[in-house]
Backbone as numpy.savetxt, mean C-alpha at the origin, in Angstrom:
# Nx Ny Nz CAx CAy CAz Cx Cy Cz
15.83 -10.69 1.57 15.36 -11.39 2.76 15.09 -12.85 2.46
14.60 -13.15 1.27 14.31 -14.54 0.93 15.37 -15.10 -0.01
16.41 -14.30 -0.30 17.57 -14.72 -1.10 17.19 -15.46 -2.37
16.35 -14.84 -3.17 15.95 -15.38 -4.47 15.28 -16.75 -4.40
14.70 -17.09 -3.27 13.94 -18.32 -3.12 12.58 -18.09 -3.76
12.38 -18.63 -4.97 11.18 -18.36 -5.74 9.91 -18.71 -4.97
9.93 -19.79 -4.24 8.75 -20.20 -3.48 8.41 -19.17 -2.40
9.43 -18.68 -1.71 9.21 -17.68 -0.67 8.76 -16.35 -1.27
9.33 -15.98 -2.42 8.94 -14.74 -3.08 7.46 -14.82 -3.46
7.05 -15.94 -4.05 5.65 -16.12 -4.42 4.75 -16.06 -3.20
5.20 -16.63 -2.09 4.42 -16.60 -0.87 4.24 -15.17 -0.37
5.32 -14.38 -0.37 5.24 -12.99 0.07 4.34 -12.17 -0.84
4.48 -12.39 -2.15 3.65 -11.66 -3.11 2.18 -12.03 -2.93
1.91 -13.31 -2.75 0.53 -13.76 -2.54 -0.06 -13.15 -1.28
0.71 -13.10 -0.22 0.23 -12.49 1.03 -0.07 -11.01 0.82
0.81 -10.34 0.07 0.60 -8.92 -0.23 -0.69 -8.74 -1.03
-0.87 -9.58 -2.04 -2.06 -9.47 -2.88 -3.35 -9.78 -2.13
-3.26 -10.54 -1.06 -4.43 -10.83 -0.23 -4.74 -9.68 0.73
-3.71 -9.09 1.31 -3.94 -8.09 2.37 -3.94 -6.65 1.88
-3.17 -6.32 0.88 -3.03 -4.93 0.45 -4.33 -4.31 -0.06
-5.14 -5.01 -0.87 -6.39 -4.38 -1.31 -7.30 -3.98 -0.15
-7.32 -4.80 0.89 -8.14 -4.48 2.06 -7.60 -3.24 2.77
-6.27 -3.16 2.91 -5.67 -1.99 3.54 -5.93 -0.74 2.71
-5.80 -0.87 1.41 -6.04 0.25 0.50 -7.49 0.73 0.60
-8.42 -0.19 0.61 -9.83 0.17 0.77 -10.06 0.85 2.11
-9.40 0.35 3.15 -9.51 0.97 4.47 -8.98 2.39 4.49
-7.89 2.62 3.78 -7.33 3.98 3.69 -8.33 4.90 3.01
-8.88 4.45 1.89 -9.86 5.28 1.16 -11.08 5.59 2.03
-11.62 4.57 2.68 -12.81 4.76 3.51 -12.52 5.63 4.72
-11.39 5.40 5.38 -11.05 6.20 6.55 -10.85 7.66 6.18
-10.23 7.90 5.04 -10.05 9.28 4.58 -11.41 9.91 4.29
-12.26 9.17 3.61 -13.60 9.66 3.28 -14.38 10.02 4.55
-14.17 9.24 5.62 -14.86 9.46 6.89 -14.13 10.43 7.81
-12.99 10.96 7.36 -12.25 11.93 8.16 -11.46 11.32 9.30
-11.24 10.02 9.28 -10.50 9.34 10.33 -9.02 9.25 9.94
-8.33 10.38 10.07 -6.93 10.44 9.62 -5.99 9.55 10.44
-6.17 9.41 11.76 -5.30 8.47 12.48 -5.41 7.03 11.93
-6.61 6.63 11.52 -6.78 5.30 10.94 -6.10 5.24 9.57
-6.16 6.32 8.82 -5.43 6.40 7.55 -3.95 6.14 7.82
-3.43 6.80 8.83 -2.01 6.63 9.18 -1.68 5.22 9.61
-2.54 4.62 10.41 -2.31 3.26 10.88 -2.30 2.27 9.72
-3.27 2.39 8.83 -3.36 1.49 7.69 -2.22 1.72 6.70
-1.83 2.99 6.54 -0.69 3.29 5.66 0.58 2.67 6.23
0.74 2.72 7.54 1.91 2.11 8.17 1.94 0.61 7.90
0.80 -0.02 8.03 0.69 -1.46 7.78 1.05 -1.78 6.33
0.52 -1.00 5.41 0.77 -1.22 3.99 2.22 -0.88 3.63
2.78 0.12 4.31 4.15 0.54 4.04 5.13 -0.60 4.27
4.90 -1.40 5.28 5.79 -2.52 5.57 5.88 -3.48 4.39
4.75 -3.81 3.81 4.72 -4.71 2.66 5.35 -4.07 1.44
5.06 -2.80 1.22 5.63 -2.08 0.08 7.14 -2.06 0.18
7.65 -1.79 1.37 9.10 -1.77 1.57 9.71 -3.15 1.38
9.07 -4.16 1.94 9.57 -5.53 1.83 9.66 -5.99 0.38
8.65 -5.63 -0.41 8.62 -6.04 -1.81 9.39 -5.10 -2.71
9.86 -3.98 -2.18 10.67 -3.05 -2.97 9.89 -2.33 -4.05
8.66 -1.94 -3.76 7.83 -1.26 -4.74 8.14 0.24 -4.66
9.20 0.63 -5.35 9.75 1.98 -5.25 8.77 3.08 -5.63
7.89 2.81 -6.59 6.94 3.83 -7.04 6.01 4.29 -5.92
5.94 3.52 -4.83 5.02 3.85 -3.74 5.71 4.35 -2.48
7.03 4.25 -2.41 7.74 4.61 -1.18 7.35 5.97 -0.62
7.55 7.01 -1.41 7.32 8.36 -0.89 5.85 8.62 -0.61
4.99 8.14 -1.49 3.55 8.38 -1.31 3.04 7.75 -0.02
3.38 6.50 0.22 2.86 5.81 1.40 3.43 6.43 2.68
4.68 6.88 2.62 5.28 7.52 3.80 4.60 8.85 4.10
4.30 9.62 3.04 3.62 10.90 3.26 2.20 10.68 3.79
1.50 9.71 3.23 0.14 9.41 3.71 0.19 9.00 5.17
1.14 8.13 5.51 1.28 7.69 6.90 1.55 8.88 7.82
2.48 9.74 7.41 2.85 10.89 8.24 1.67 11.83 8.47
0.96 12.17 7.40 -0.20 13.06 7.55 -1.26 12.43 8.44
-1.49 11.14 8.25 -2.49 10.46 9.06 -2.11 10.41 10.52
-0.86 10.03 10.80 -0.41 9.93 12.18 -0.44 11.28 12.89
-0.18 12.35 12.13 -0.23 13.70 12.70 -1.64 14.25 12.73
-2.60 13.48 12.19 -3.99 13.93 12.09 -4.06 15.25 11.33
-3.25 15.31 10.25 -3.12 16.53 9.45 -3.88 16.38 8.13
-4.90 17.19 7.96 -5.69 17.16 6.72 -4.95 17.99 5.67
-3.81 17.51 5.26 -2.97 18.21 4.29 -3.68 18.27 2.94
-3.56 19.38 2.23 -4.24 19.50 0.93 -3.82 18.44 -0.10
-2.64 17.88 0.04 -2.15 16.87 -0.90 -2.63 15.46 -0.58
-3.25 15.26 0.56 -3.59 13.91 1.01 -4.54 13.20 0.06
-5.57 13.86 -0.41 -6.52 13.22 -1.33 -5.81 12.79 -2.61
-4.96 13.64 -3.13 -4.22 13.32 -4.35 -3.25 12.16 -4.12
-2.58 12.15 -2.99 -1.65 11.07 -2.67 -2.38 9.73 -2.57
-3.55 9.73 -1.96 -4.33 8.50 -1.84 -4.81 8.03 -3.21
-5.22 8.97 -4.07 -5.63 8.61 -5.42 -4.45 8.02 -6.21
-3.28 8.61 -6.06 -2.08 8.10 -6.73 -1.72 6.71 -6.20
-1.80 6.55 -4.88 -1.53 5.26 -4.26 -2.46 4.20 -4.83
-3.73 4.53 -4.91 -4.73 3.61 -5.44 -4.41 3.23 -6.88
-4.14 4.21 -7.71 -3.86 3.96 -9.12 -2.62 3.08 -9.31
-1.56 3.41 -8.61 -0.32 2.64 -8.75 -0.50 1.24 -8.17
-1.21 1.13 -7.06 -1.44 -0.20 -6.47 -2.21 -1.10 -7.43
-3.19 -0.55 -8.11 -3.95 -1.37 -9.06 -3.03 -1.91 -10.16
-2.12 -1.08 -10.62 -1.15 -1.51 -11.63 -0.21 -2.58 -11.05
0.23 -2.35 -9.82 1.13 -3.30 -9.16 0.43 -4.63 -8.94
-0.82 -4.59 -8.46 -1.57 -5.82 -8.23 -1.66 -6.64 -9.53
-2.01 -5.96 -10.60 -2.15 -6.64 -11.90 -0.81 -7.23 -12.35
0.25 -6.46 -12.24 1.57 -6.92 -12.64 2.06 -8.10 -11.80
1.83 -8.03 -10.51 2.28 -9.11 -9.62 1.47 -10.39 -9.88
0.18 -10.23 -10.11 -0.64 -11.41 -10.41 -0.15 -12.09 -11.67
0.18 -11.32 -12.67 0.72 -11.87 -13.91 2.08 -12.52 -13.65
2.90 -11.86 -12.88 4.26 -12.33 -12.60 4.28 -13.69 -11.90
3.35 -13.88 -10.96 3.37 -15.16 -10.25 2.35 -16.14 -10.78
1.72 -15.76 -11.89 0.84 -16.70 -12.57 -0.55 -16.82 -11.98
-1.08 -15.73 -11.42 -2.42 -15.78 -10.85 -3.49 -15.24 -11.79
-3.06 -14.66 -12.92 -4.08 -14.10 -13.81 -4.21 -14.92 -15.08
């Protein structure tokens, strides 16, 4: 989408690093509070950034979280998926910060 434009890539990554932690925290809190539709909404929002940046390790997890949330389905795997999402996101955040020189 940005055709290897380093400045644009850095801008997209920076925007992701600013917004994704908030969405991730919202997913965790909404799940904790039993608000599965909000989990789905926030997962959908985060999914767009994950897809745009090509973070393959998160594709299936974020889609499943979104689907369960949108269906208001308290699937037994949902807690584990959210924990995996959180763990991988923390690794991604750290790697991206290093990659664009923020750490």
